[in-house]
C-alpha positions, -999 to 999 in steps of 0.1 A, spaced: 33 -132 239 47 -99 223 21 -68 225 0 -57 188 22 -37 168 14 3 171 21 25 146 12 65 139 6 84 105 13 117 98 -6 128 69 -4 163 51 -29 178 28 -7 172 -6 1 135 0 -41 125 7 -45 147 -26 -20 133 -42 -31 100 -41 -70 107 -39 -74 97 -3 -67 59 -11 -35 68 13 -53 67 41 -63 27 31 -30 24 47 -49 24 81 -74 -2 72 -54 -26 57 -30 -28 88 -59 -25 113 -77 -56 97 -42 -73 108 -47 -63 144 -23 -35 138 -32 1 160 -31 28 146 -39 65 146 -38 92 120 -25 128 131 -30 154 109 -28 191 113 -55 201 86 -91 201 92 -101 188 56 -78 156 60 -90 152 98 -125 155 83 -116 126 54 -103 105 76 -129 103 104 -160 100 75 -134 65 62 -132 51 95 -165 60 110 -172 20 107 -138 11 123 -132 28 156 -100 9 161 -83 36 138 -86 71 155 -81 102 141 -64 133 160 -60 167 150 -27 187 165 -33 224 166 -4 252 165 10 272 188 22 309 176 58 323 186 56 353 204 74 381 187 95 388 213 108 351 208 118 357 172 135 385 176 156 369 203 161 343 178 175 372 152 195 385 178 213 356 186 218 350 145 233 383 147 256 377 177 270 343 163 279 361 121 288 393 139 319 390 122 317 373 95 321 391 59 310 385 26 337 370 12 364 398 -9 340 426 7 337 446 36 298 438 42 291 420 69 269 388 67 240 397 92 235 428 72 219 411 40 210 381 55 199 384 91 162 404 89 156 390 50 168 350 44 174 344 84 138 362 96 119 354 66 123 316 73 113 318 112 83 304 113 55 322 136 42 292 149 50 256 165 34 224 177 30 212 208 51 188 223 38 149 219 48 117 234 48 91 207 73 68 224 43 42 229 45 34 186 62 13 172 70 33 139 55 64 129 50 58 90 55 91 70 45 102 39 74 114 17 69 152 3 75 159 -32 104 185 -46 79 195 -79 53 208 -51 70 213 -18 46 212 13 33 251 27 44 262 61 22 246 84 28 209 71 63 210 64 64 219 100 46 196 112 64 169 94 96 184 109 81 181 141 71 146 138 105 136 128 124 162 155 100 138 183 106 102 166 143 107 164 142 122 200 124 94 211 133 69 196 108 53 173 120 45 137 106 66 109 95 49 79 93 72 50 60 60 21 76 68 -16 47 83 -28 58 103 -56 83 95 -78 122 87 -55 137 115 -82 113 141 -66 124 134 -28 140 156 -9 177 148 -1 168 158 35 144 131 38 170 101 29 193 112 60 161 114 83 141 84 76 156 50 90 134 31 61 114 38 28 89 21 15 91 21 -26 69 8 -54 95 2 -78 123 -15 -81 143 12 -96 135 36 -74 166 19 -55 192 31 -83 181 64 -69 184 57 -33 218 37 -38 233 72 -54 222 96 -18 242 67 -1 208 55 15 214 18 30 193 -6 9 189 -33 30 166 -6 51 143 -4 20 107 -24 14 95 -30 -21 59 -29 -18 47 -54 -48 17 -65 -35 -2 -43 -63 -36 -45 -45 -20 -20 -12 5 -6 -39 -23 15 -53 -29 30 -21 0 54 -24 0 56 -62 -9 88 -79 -26 73 -116 -64 69 -109 -73 30 -123 -111 24 -125 -106 -9 -121 -82 -5 -96 -104 16 -73 -131 -14 -71 -108 -30 -46 -111 -4 -23 -145 -11 -8 -153 -43 -21 -180 -69 -12 -159 -91 2 -129 -92 28 -103 -113 8 -74 -114 27 -40 -119 15 -31 -152 30 -61 -166 5 -53 -178 -30 -88 -160 -47 -97 -184 -81 -119 -171 -102 -133 -203 -127 -153 -195 -156 -180 -218 -168 -184 -227 -209 -215 -244 -222 -194 -274 -241 -163 -277 -223 -177 -286 -194 -156 -316 -186 -126 -293 -184 -144 -274 -159 -151 -306 -140 -115 -315 -139 -107 -276 -131 -125 -281 -97 -113 -310 -89 -80 -297 -91 -85 -265 -71 -102 -289 -43 -68 -309 -39 -52 -275 -31 -41 -275 6 -42 -236 10 -65 -209 22 -87 -203 -10 -119 -183 -20 -135 -193 -53 -155 -175 -74 -175 -204 -104 -185 -172 -129 -216 -184 -147 -217 -177 -189 -258 -169 -194 -262 -201 -218 -294 -222 -223 -286 -261 -238 -321 -265 -253 -345 -268 -222 -319 -266 -194 -308 -234 -181 -270 -230 -168 -287 -235 -135 -297 -265 -140 -263 -276 -154 -245 -262 -124 -267 -279 -96 -269 -312 -118 -234 -318 -128 -209 -295 -105 -224 -286 -74 -208 -319 -57 -175 -303 -66 -181 -269 -56 -196 -281 -22 -163 -298 -15 -142 -268 -22 -122 -263 12 -128 -227 17 -155 -199 4 -172 -204 -28 -195 -184 -49 -213 -188 -81 -215 -155 -96 -230 -133 -127 -205 -122 -153 -226 -85 -150 -195 -73 -131 -169 -97 -141 -144 -68 -145 -147 -56 -108 -147 -97 -104 -114 -100 -121 -96 -76 -101 -104 -93 -71 -89 -123 -82 -52 -139 -84 -63 -166 -108 -85 -167 -138 -94 -205 -153 -113 -211 -181 -114 -239 -203 -110 -218 -237 -96 -187 -244 -115 -154 -234 -103 -117 -240 -115 -116 -208 -78 -133 -198 -58 -107 -218 -74 -84 -194 -67 -99 -164 -29 -107 -172 -24 -69 -176 -29 -64 -141 -11 -94 -132 -33 -116 -128 -20 -155 -135 -50 -163 -166 -46 -197 -173 -68 -212 -202 -71 -251 -191 -77 -277 -216 -66 -311 -218 -72 -315 -257 -49 -283 -261 -13 -290 -271 7 -267 -241 20 -236 -254 21 -201 -246 -2 -177 -260 -6 -138 -265 -7 -114 -232 5 -133 -215 -23 -160 -209 -7 -198 -201 -26 -230 -218 -22 -259 -198 -33 -295 -207 -30 -317 -177 -44 -315 -134 -8 -314 -126 7 -284 -140 -24 -267 -134 -20 -278 -97 17 -267 -100 9 -231 -115 -19 -225 -88 6 -235 -62 33 -214 -73 11 -183 -78 4 -191 -41 36 -188 -28 48 -163 -52 15 -140 -34 30 -151 1 62 -134 -5 49 -103 -14 51 -73 7 22 -60 20 21 -27 46 11 -49 75 39 -76 64 65 -43 64 50 -28 99 55 -63 117 89 -69 102 103 -37 115 87 -37 149 105 -74 149 134 -57 144 135 -31 173 123 -59 200 155 -76 190 177 -46 190 158 -34 225 162 -70 238 203 -68 226 205 -37 242 189 -51 279 
């Protein structure tokens, strides 16, 4: 049995701030799938943020690396070496030697005054490196930190997986020749990479929306609710929200029966509508009419109040209602499968990508297809396990 994958994530200040700290949730996602993760940084503020974030997850270890100053004599030696190598070179069409205008300005000015100590990272299956932006270039401490990580990874044969946080057109071209793989969020970014000759077979499209938000630079209040959910809903499950109705109870019951026929891991939220029918409360109706079907659900099931339906919708893959609600339109805008299930209605498409379904067979087919599409999407753990398998196959061939 192969050992669990192990990943190193070097993180700088600009990249963490650019995602408002969400970038580090990558580590939690991978840890939940049994991937060992170490976070490494040069920044005290990033270190403290990471330690606080993972204080309840001791398996994610956060480390800080301290710079070592470079002695002035060594810098002078580098300048002397540069002069020796360029001493006989002249600026074209002049009698001015090149070193006189470059050695003590351009060259000396770009020699760093510190470096980072040597590290053995050979035990990692991948270094997942956030790619900086040309719009906001990293400062010297981060620049040298990332360069050092790339050097050790290349030297020790550890694949570098670039994470495309900022738009692809802001990627420093040097990184396209440095990284072994790139994780992108949008299909169009492949065209940019193709122009620079990057092997598109080494790109991974992170299309699992919940985790793609970790590396998005745009804030979204509803997506934020996924960062710290009250319940863990793994990608391997189909999460269904079924909305009750005061009159169309037969539709709700048929939807429950169809859900019970699904042969897949699932979690079902049954959302109340807060109605009263004469002397009966909604709880009475649920207990008398729906509870047997709810108890038959193979998986987790919850009866929910509608007060926080926005956050609840974000947790789900599918929203089913026996009548059209604006809630369904909102859900569809976030890529949720939004279904009005009602056998009385004719089958038709409705506004805002909400679909009408009028028979149980079609409802089941829709739910099965939704589950297959979800499993086909790539998450961070999927990508890491894919790369780890590729590297182990290569190692086996060499041996």
